[in-house]
N, C-alpha and C positions, 0 to 999 in steps of 0.2 A: 477727255479719258480715249486710251485707246481702245480699240475693238476685244482685246483680251482683259479690258475689265471684268465683263462677267465671270470669264474662267476662274480670274483671281479670287475673285467675289466666293467663288462658289467652294472655293478651296478652304475657306473659313468659315461656311455656312453653317455646320454643324457644332462647332465650335460657339458661336454664337446665338444660336437655338439652346445649347446648353446653358448659356450665362442668361440668357431672357427666360428662361423655364425655369430657372432656379430663383430667380425676382420674381415673375408675376404668378407663377403657380399655374399658368392658363395656357394651355399647348397653343389655342387659336391666338392670345395674345401675344405669346413670344414669336409666335412667326410672322404675324403683323408687325410688330417691333423689331424682327431683323429686316423685313422689308422695304422700311422706312429706311434703316441703314445701309441698303442698298442703295437707296433713290439719294441719299444722300452720298454716299461713295462717287457714284456715276455722274455727279457734277463736281468732286472736288478738283483739285489742282494735285499737282505732283505731292505723293504722300512717300516718307521713308519707311515708316513702319507700319504696313498694312494692319496687321495683326491687332497692335497695338491701338492703332487708333478707329480699327472698325468697332473692337471690344470694348474702347471710350465712349464710343458714338450711340451703340447699341445700350448702354450702361445707360446712360442720359436719358433717351428715350423713355427705359424701363421706369426709372426715378420718377420722371412726369408721372406717368401710367400710375405708380404706387401710390402717388402724392392723391392724383384724382381719384383713384379706387377708394382708397382709405375714408375722404369722404364721403360716399358714395354706400359705402358698407355700414356707417352707422344708422344707417333708417332699413336697412336688409334685416327681414323678418326671420327671428333664431339664428342657430348656430348656423357660420359660416364656412364651408368646406372645398377647397381648390375641386375644377373639373376634374371627372375621373377619366381617365382614358382609357378606354377598355379593350383587351385584346385576346384572342383565342387562348387556351390555353395549352399551349405548345410546348416543346420542349425547353424547361427554364434556361436552357444557355443561350438562346436566340438572344432572349430579353437583353443578357449581356451587352448586343450588339448596338442596343440604344444608348448612347453615351448620356441623355436626357433625362433617363430614368431616374429619378430620386425615391421614389417612395412616398407614400400620402403623409406617414409620420413625420417626413423630416417638413414636409410641405406644412403641415398643421404649425409645426414649432416656429417656421419663417413665416408664418401670417402672423404672429406675435410680435414680432419686430418691428422697428419704425422704419418708414423707407430708408433712412440714413443708414439705420443699425442692418436692415437687410442688404443695401446695396454694397457696403463695407466689408460686412460679412461674408457675402458670396464671392464679391470680387478679391478678396484678399486669402481668405482661408479656404476657399473651395478651387481659385485659380491662380494663386499667388502672383496677383497683380500687386506693384510697389504701392505705399502708403502716398508716394508722391502724385501716381495716376491715379486711385480711387479720391483723394483730396480734389484733383481736376472734377472729377465729376461732380462732387460734391460742393465744387464753388466752395473750399474750404481748405484749412491747412492740414498739413500732413500728422500736424499731432494732435488734431481734432476728429480726422479721417480714422487717427488708430483708436483715439476713444470709443467712436463708434461704436467698430469691430468690436473691442472690447467689453462694451455694453450687450450687442448682440449675442455673440460666445455667451456671456454669462446668462443673459434669460435664456437661449437656447439650451444652458444645458440645466438650470433650474427646470423650466416648463417642459423639458424633454419628454415624449416617452419612449422608454427603453424598446431600441427593435435592431434585432441584430441575426435572427433565424432568416435561414436561406428559404426559397420558395417553398420546395417539398417538404421542410418543417414546418411552415405557416400552412399549409393547405392541410396538412395532418392535424394538426392543432386546429386549425380553423372547421376540419368538419366535423371533430369530435364534437367541440362548442356547440354545433349546428344542432347536434345528433340529441346532445344534454340538453338542451334549450327548446329544443321540440317538444321532448319526452317531461320535461321538469326535474329531471334529475338533480337533485341537489347536491349530492356526493361526487357525480361525475363533470358539474358546473364548479363547483370548489376546485376541484382537481385540475380544470383548464385555465380557469382564471387567476390573473394574479390578485392579491390583496386588494393593491389600489388601481385597480383597471379603470379608467374611463371610457365612455361610450359616448359617441359625438355623430347627432342627425343633421342634416342640412338638408330641410323639404321646401327653403325660400320661399313661403308663403304659397305654394303651388301646390303643396300636397300634406296633409298636416303629417309633423314630426315634431319630435320633444325640441321645447325653444331654449334649454339647456342642456350642458352634459351631466352624463349619470354617472354616478360615480362610487366604486368600493361594490365589489362582486356581488353581493348579496342584492344591491341595486339592480346591478346591471342584469343578473339572473332573471330577475322579474320581470324586469322591463323586454328583455327578450323574449321570453317564455310567452310573455302577454302579445307579443307584437305577430311571433311566429304562427300562435293559434287564431290571433283573429285573421290572420293572412289566410292560413289555410280554411278558415270557417267562412270568409267571403270573399273569396279570391275564384275566379273561375279560371282554367285551362292555367294553372300553376305552373309555371318552371323555375326548375337551380339549375344554374347552369357554370359549372367552375370556369373562371377566368382570370386573366392577368389583368392588373391595376395599377398602371404605372411599374409594371416590370414585381408587384407583388402578386399572391396568389388570392386571391377573390371570388364573389358569385357575383351572379348575374341573375335576378329576379323578376321575373316578365309573367303576365296574366291578362286579365281582365276585371276590372272593378264592376259589381252590378250592374254600375249605369251605363254600363258598355264602355266607359275610357281607360285606355289603356295603364295597367301595372309596370312601373320601370323602375329601379333600383340596384344599386350597388353597394357590397359590403365588403369590404377586407381588415384586416387584422396587423397591431402591430406585436411581435411575438417574444419575447425574453426567455430563455431556459422552458422552452417547453409551455412556458402559460402567456396568455393572452393578456398586454399590459395595456392596448388601446382597440378601441372599434370604430370603424367608420363607416358611417351609413348616409350614400349619396343617392336621396329622392327624389330631388328636383329635376325633374326630365330635360330642361335646359343644358344642365352641367353632367349628364352622361353621353362620353361619346365614343358610340359604339364602332366606328370604321369599320372593319370587315364584316365584324356581327349585326350590322342593322339589318 
């Protein structure tokens, strides 16, 4: 492989990272997959279609990781959410510069697909990869690859959490929700929560969290009113900071428990037509990626 291999690979790195992140839902794992693709690229012979070859190789690496991760998550304590990459709450336009940001709501939906469905759905629907090439990744026929994508698409549509709001609208609605939840204002909560809202918390067995999703606006309202009240009573030096979570508006909560251990959790929301349809709370400190906020 000539010395120009590195620069040629770098030209495709952002694309490969976007592919890997949509498949794996974890930024660190996505970067590891891309690095493995580079190692294979550096050892390869002449390649006619570099972008296509790298996409296929990265997808195969991700498929292997998804298969093993699916086994690991059967023993995971409580609900599983992807790792939350947290950035300062800067100009929302800046988040558009990161092409691999897809939002937590979509990542949650993608987690419900089988590895084959996720790979086929992401490659074909998100990146326009022909089914002949998808089939090569899955080691199956184009017809079977098409079926995997179709089933993934259907599962995503049926289990999807509606979300179309921009960051500014998200921030406004989330702020109104937090104020209402803190005070227990039922009327205000009813106005800001969709009737079929779902709340998902991930403590990973490390931090106490709801082990199952909470469904319906009344149950969600009671859950968060109790959660916020307990935090305010128990936690010292409590701070709530506006942040971006994979490009979505969110809040970072920090403080100190009575035993001296740190509090670290992140909340973000899916918003549709001015109401919250999904609330996602990452309380597992191992899955809160603070970046510049660390």
